C-alpha positions, 0 to 999 in steps of 0.5 A: 536513460530517461528519468522523467518526461521533459517539461511536464505539462500543467496537468502533470504538475497538478497531478503530482501536487495532488499525489504529493498532498495525499501522501503527505496527509497520510504520513501526517495523520498516521504518524508514519515518519518521525525525526531520524527514521531510517526508511527502507523503500521497497521497490518492485519495478511497478508503477506504485513503488516508483511513484512512492519513491518519487513522492517520498523524495519530494516530500523529504526536501521540504519535511520538518524532520530529517529521515533517511531513505534507502531503495531496496529491490528483491531480485527473486530470480524470475527467468528473464528479470531485467536485473540492471533496470532498477540499478541503472534508474536509481544510479541516474537518480542519485538514490542509495539502493541495495539489491537483495538476491534471493531465489524465492521464484523456485520455491514458489514454483515448486510448492504451488500447484500449476494453476493455483494462485502464487501471490500468497506464498510469494508475498510471504517469502518476499516479506520475510526476506525484506523484514529480515534485511531491515531488522539486520541493517537497522532500518526502523520503517519499511515503506510499501507501495500499496494504495487506496485501491489495494486496501479496498480490494483487500477489504472485499477479498477478506469479506467475501472469501475469508469471513473477516473485516480486515484490510491493509492498515496505513501503519503496521507493526510486524508480528515479531515486533521488529518492523514498522510497515508504512504505506504512504500511498494509502490515500492515493487512487490507482488511476492517478498513480497510473497516469502519473507513472505514464507521464514520468516514463518509469521503466516498468518491470512486469511481474512474470510470476503472478502477473499472468494469473488473470483469474485470481480472486484479487483480479476478479474483485478489481474488475468488479470494482471497476465496473461498479465505479463506471456505473456509480461514480463516487461509490468507491470514495464512499467505501474508502471513507467508511474504512475510516469511520468504523462503529464497532458497536454496530457490528458483531465482534464481541472482542471489540465491543462488550455487548454482554455488559450493555445495559439501559441507563435507567428510566428516562425523565419524561419531563426533561429533554423531550421534543417540544419542551 
């Protein structure tokens, strides 16, 4: 099996260095990885999770702290799923791994009406299985391959369809408190990851369950953002920057800012600190 393209070009090496730098920056700024961490790296067979594993392995070699990585794939028993692709790839790479077999596919197909979006239920079932495995096996961090575009799409989906300002945080504690989820690719753009995945020749496994649902809301938002970026280059970077620069006092969430107690500081001394004085 081919693991990487032979003799990567200077362009590929520069792209790798850029992704590695952005991943390292996110890990450092959000305190994602600490000494002694046991990290479960969730590998779906898509470009994002392959790149995440690749970059984490690269960063670990030079990291100032020791941490453990275990690649984990959830075999959801989708018809035609090539079960040996990931194990063969990981064995050749020399990475420890586990494949969890859980038939969530049948549950999703039974519960979700034909034509409706399956991703919501599928992701909840998948998270439940992975979170339980991590807690049972003693892995204190779960690494997911969501990137900056995923976070931005989620922000707009919540804004347009759920009436919430909410996205995918780089670091999250699960509701039951047992798991810490990290997203090392939080600063990486999908276009760069896609270019890197093609160059590295990852054995991509398409999702046959939800990948064909081209009319789902996330795909519509993704298309909108792609059109926006083609017309107004740089606007998406501005939105991403805004997600790190939030002013609660200039929104309307009374849980984040106490508007009722907001009062004047008193009369201004007209003789002090006036323009021209």
